[in-house]
N, C-alpha and C positions, 0 to 999 in steps of 0.2 A: 559647728557651737561659734558663741556667740563670743563673743574676748580674747580668741586663739585667730595666734594668725599662723597659720605652716608654714615652713618648713624645711622643704625637704627634709616631712613626716618628726618633725622637730613642730611641735607645739610650745609658741612664744603669744604671750602676752603684749596686746592689743599696743601695750604705752613700752615695751620693748624691739619692735620694729619702731616704734617712733622715737622711741630713745638714740636710735640706732641715724636712722635719717635725719635726725636732730646736729648727733655728731657731726656725718656726714655732708656736715651742710653750714654748719661752723668752723670746719676744714676748711670749707668753699672758700670763705667769709675776714677768715683770719691774715692772706694773705691780699690780701686786698682791702684792705683798713689798714693795712704798713702802706702797703703804697697807693693811700690817699693822703696818711699823712695824720691819723686820725687820733694815735694809738700817743703822738704826743701833747693832744687833751684830758687826756683820762687820765686819773691819778695812780690805779692800779692794777696794770693788766691781767694778770691771774682772771679776779674779784671787776671785773667785765667786762673776761670771756665765758667768766661761773653763769652773769647774767644777762650777758647772753645767750645763754646757751639754752636758761631753761627759759627765757623771752619766746626762740623756737621750738621748746617740745612744748610749750601753752596757744602761743601761736598752728602750732601743727595738729592737738590736739581738739580748740576750737576749728582747724577746716574736719577735723572725718568729722567729728561730732555737729557740723554743718550737714558736714551730703550723707547720714543716715538718720537726717530726719527730712 
C-alpha cells in the first residue's frame, strides 16, 4: 500500500509518521537553542517553536519526496 506506514500492525498515513519524527527532532532542538541563547533574540518562544516544527515537517516531507523519485 502506498501512502501508509505500518507501525506494529497499525496503518498510519505517512504524514503522521513524519509529524512524529519532526516532533522528536523539535524536542532535540529546543534544549540546544536554549543553551546557545537563541531564544533571547526571539520575540515569542512558542510561535518560534511552532514555526520550527512546521519547517522541520516540510523538510522531512521534501526529503522523503526526493528519496521516492
